[in-house]
Steps between C-alpha positions, in 0.01 A plus 500: 500500500669820375484831686458847352474857619294789369665786312335834427601627156468870425306581182292773340179507297508393135244653265235297326430220747123529484336157459242466223204265484742206479783615726823682417630429151795654321705451191834354605694758301445862423598638160853638497657800333877497469711793388852498367736652244406353158568127555650521848261402779578687820201397708250213492220503754268203537248514779341169596193611684433214741867417556615854565612549862217494754217487241348165591597541865320835527179353365513188717574697818221744414268201475607365840452848648152524345399162644631589846733320738206359695411282203854379443661426834433243770309650792215417737225530237715359219669216683607307191632803311436585138537254212556648155519338157774626267507365143407591144502412134876437487589795280850646498607654834240300697755279677705800612187682613381200703828491697474874571139471619584201722774702673275803540212289633731349761616846606142623528403225742316263265491150648515288183520527122349249256667476158389286205782276376732698270304810598212392275134551586235619259299800617187283545707238682629768740140592577417132554801449728410806710141378536546123524848391610568401860863468608637201692481714816140599430591843362293684236621772266425864580584632154737477207751685288446394137783568255348540156424740221222269380474481120790739435839372374794432729867412489847652509538808285691539181561832326630634172718812488432726203685821411322807371701791355419845633553839340728602786759248387420278794341161465213377708489130582166345575492170686174336400413237761295189456283618787352229724273520802509411866237552764397441859167511679369418843198276561303496823395213727189432287738419213400807300686816396550769762211749500549861406520609864809281547665584166450871573683455833780312325543779247487767768773317691722486189494879485634543854711190566834558673617147585428135444573193712696200376642189667878501511659156520199321352630287209316454171254213523521223241153531346566221251457235769185423697564528872498714813782738602514637855666819622505709817477877524419771754128411490558127534477217250463568127425222250505473123287215364560406134208286382372334183355767271215293358360273774264744676364637173446157344317386814270804476423440130412136574252618764327728246479291182404143414845391383371156399249654260766722344740205481243299301471789254877530458530124448252504211675455164260758358619771741846653464646764726783753506618730780761776467656647817709750297795402723323658795435359845195306376754246379562404864138377516421385145672161508369420850139584411454426131740206460534330838147561632290520182694270269577740215801419286816687596532601135185708547696747715679793336761722663435356845850548642499826702779733390628830639455668161192299393706352221553845353127534438219718626295292750163647407236241401350657191498437126800728449747355750394135535632436150596135544162408644317698232692310231442164675127577511489579128410863561805666347470660157848380406638205700234243585475149637297295246345291780426739786375393847137540599589718797784743568582729788777729623608681817694818569821543700350460847218266385208720603383569143378256239404462136272226365495398135298256294591303191493677166230354276597645165749728333242778478418473871870533585457525875256416774602707793291519818495861616564545873161671532323202345713260704388623842137512385514141369669375819232668711220359285630142534670502841226342709462200269865447406708593807435321833626798702196699378241222526317691774451802273678828429492779760536763232718605208708807421703653219728799460332799340687481164413129459210434264147465635478131405510410870219747576265312268585166666442650846162636399398171337605293805375757754846548654641792693711706261774757563690732265825610664810705409803326355700333778452160661475647850144614420398141427675392819282725716185350349632146547602560861145621560351188340341685207701376201601155373627558142660811355711617211656781304562559132878492538506118507427470872241256635449363849276397786475522876736204556780760527528879481692531173411420141607150411610392153528126560166499686337659194646236268380222732157666510482486121615138495237420763229661287607314186519176702148559638357568154658178375433278803264278297671559168864391537435194283295698247598607151571864591574674827350831607783746438610837630338663199176306548490612865552867413246498217242328723557777754452771237176337385365515855630834625591697188850600390709791621739591219797651674846642436761705682736757348813578702699818438817440701758752623315800362580849620350534847384855437317405182340202673366717781367756251316228309336370817403851609347565158291182522372595847403849380324355197275292727322812624303527175374166366305674223828632363660156547224332298518765228874434468440125487228527233739711295756221519276191473121543469457123556637514856251513788457808722691551825249495787740540789860612551704531817835465669476170685496528878466206739379491857614175658193331655720336762719775644331808354819626331455705184720461190474791257628565146496131404429545130278696263191323367265564209198267522283447193128429466560155348727384786827590330777684687811709449740519794818709525746439780855585603674180602683472832696176449772603257856576609534837333319758283128548458288227345152574367271201475192524279236228542236455229198274550203422276217284636310279257192294592393402147595130454560569131766759578706334775738327260654807338871579499565708809688780327230535232228517764690760699619717209227769534562542875877502451467786253274689740733446796813624321336807349287591801805490732734673251747224583754585231485872576575453871746211480668547164433132430333386179461146634503322835808319629304180561152382403349220709 
């Protein structure tokens, strides 16, 4: 048992440590300008944000200060001391960060730290561990530091130095980095993200911090090996428990789903399956669940070895970045598998997002992609029949405001409580903690339920497999299985179709973005003028009947969230939503959401972009998007 002492390290505030909706995220490098005489470099400055002196330490200490010593240390009312989980998606710098946080936790009086083997735990698995795991000594987790930047790229940075001649006779050298992301967030004892009241305290502390505490003499812990390490400090014993990353999560999934039913589906020669972890942390669970538990072939797994740089890719499960899966599924316009699987799915870097795909039926129908908005609605519509966890009924359902209204229609049809909340999983968590919500989702590929307090990518894939298995329970020996496409089209026939797309304008000028939003708010004061403008653009588009800036009063704690997005609501159920995103690492990102509702069974099979074309034209011209942003096209269309 090693001994350590506590050292107080002098520091000073560092600008920009305000957590967003998903914690503190930063690019690992800032752009660099280097000056020198012609071809002679005299100075090269590279600033690695998270690894610069005191950066991570300031944020972690500010978090401990926000939580308070009474929640961390052993005392009369906290006799066992605090237990914290520290792990993440395995991206570059995670292992170093884990060792730093362990030493700071020890110095701040924390009793024990739990670490997933190799520092790997998916974000949903962290939530599950906080809520479900019981240590050998009977301890339960009080919270967690999660090291992730979610679906953003990671890895060590490379840069190219370019020289630019200047009229002064000097040369300017620009080091262009391959900028990657790192992030950290704190989750509470319910397993969900820290509420705004806590994140505000953390940020406030970062602006005044003068010192942080760290354990001197505490060696690095070998997190590659499962086992318990014991140390002694001024506050008594301190333990670090390295445990299997997958066991607790797998156990939870087996308690939710009928694994035998899904296994029968996967064993059918008519059903083929493919799962792409994009070299994210989902790979630590994929083999255990899909191969060992459910009997899928190991060859059905793509990119399921977690890597610090995600294999050089962008771990975002969409049609743009999941290129290998898209090709395997026969959905690529250029490089296709001639015999695609019936079912495909992907996860992001920390495994809380998901994408579900169905088999391509013909060249002309080159993709069958389940939109996240449709996905949560279909899961909710089938959950009680297909998923044992929900056999007693759903308590309610919820979606983020920008997500399409497909879930609203299901809720009305099934007479379920329904909630529309701002973007951010913590709003769902409040409803779940209060027993008002069972299934929820957001348009940015996040789906989940009240089994944890984070969105859960693997859970969503298992939910889809459970639904397909249920629909084929008496048909596995038949000529043709009910497919993903069949399931979606059946849903549209019952509830109508919500054609939906999202336009992202990334890293636009912040001033222009704010002016655009202000213009849209001002325009809402005169709907007659708005409708005149719209009729001048597209006479075939319905009238706007309501327009507002979305504001949410939490029914649980009464908190009010303002300025959550600008909405234009049309008479036929269509919507335009404009929102500034809060999850990027830098710059302003404008997200434009366009939704057209169609109830006519004869019109639910149209190409999405064709169906949405009139509203797209209205949205771009009404908002003066190009005028305010200088962009003639979005960065990404989803």
